[in-house]
N, C-alpha and C positions, 0 to 999 in steps of 0.2 A: 370184389366190387367195393368201391369207395363211395360213401355218401357225403355230398357237399351241400350245405344249406344252412338254415338258421340254427339247427340243432347239431350241426356237424362239429367235428373236432378241429376243423380248419380255422374256425373263428377263435377258438381258445388258444391256438398256437400262434396266431398273429399278434395278439396283444402282448406288449412288453411293459414291464413295470416302469412307472414314471420315476425319473431321477430328479432329486431335489438338491443336489450338491455333490461334493466329492464323496467317494465311498468311505464310510466310517466317520464322517464328521457330523457334528451337531451344532446348530446355530440357533440362537434365540432371536426372534424378530425384534427390531428396534421399536416397533409401534406397540409394545406391551403396555397396558395401563399401569400407571405408577401407584394407584390406590388399591391394588389387589391385596397387598399385605394387610392393610388396615381393615379392609372388608372382612378378611378371614378372621381377624382378631375380634371384630364386633360380632361376627356370627358365632364364634366360640363363647363369648360372654352371654349372648342370647340363649344358647343351648344350656349353659350352666344355670341361668336364671329359670329356664323352663324345668330343668331337673329339680331344682330346689322347690319350685312351686308345686311340682307333682309330689314331692316328698311331704310337703305340708298339707296336701289334700287328704282328707280322711273321709272314707265312705261312711255315710250315716248308718248303714246296716252293720258295718264292722264296729262302729262305736257302740251300737246297741248290744251286739254280741259280747263285746269285751265287758260292758257294764253288767250284763246278766251273769257272765262268768265270775266277775268280782263279787257280785251279790251272793251267788250260790256258794262260793268259797267262804265268804264271811259267815253265812248261815250255817255251814258245816262246822266252822270253828266255834260258833256260838253253841251248837248242839254238843260238841265235845266238851265245852266248858260246863254246860248244864249237867252232863253225865258225870264230869269230874266233881261238881258241887254235890251231887247226890251220893256219889261214892265216897266223898271226902278226900279225894286225891287230886288236888289241883296242882299241876306242874307249872313252874315259872315259864318253861318253854312254850306252853300253850298260851299263856298270857302275852308273851312277846310276839308270838305268831299272830295273835289277834290284833295287837298294836300295829304290826307291820301291814296287816290287811286293811286296817282302817284308813291308811293313806290313799288307797286306790278307790275308795268308795265315793269320794267327793267329785269325781269326774262326771261331767254331764254327758248324757247319752243322746240328747236331742228329743227324747220322748218325755213329755211332762209327767205322764203316769208312772213310767219307770223311774224317773228322777225322784218322784215323791216317795216311792218304795225304797229306793236307795238311801234317801235321807233318813227314813225311819230305821233302816238297818244300821246306818252309821251312828245314829243317836243311841241305839241299843248297845252297840259295841262300845261307844264312849262311856255309857253308864256302867257297863260291866267292868271296864278298865278303871273307872273312878272308884268303884266299890273295892277293887283289888289293890288300890293305891299304886297303879302303874302309870308313870308319867312319861 
């Protein structure tokens, strides 16, 4: 029994692929717009600008976290310096580490309260470095 109708196999067998030219040949239509290449270059420049802008964007929460991390690290180094002063064993490496940490303390976090605390930590670090004659 053979079924013929809208869902039958006879409709699928009747359709033949459309031919657009000779077998195996490829042609470019003559009506292609001439400004396609320049549009592609402009789009690439726009994409690069967007990537650079995204790299420059800094999340305020991330800035705050980084600032807190720098502050805690500097406070730990100040504690080690205090212990070294009490023991009488101050190592030059400890002072140079403190000097290196002082560079990251001046970055703003965007939070006025945290920035004030960071300024106080930076001042304390600079005082300790001045007392130890580290420049």
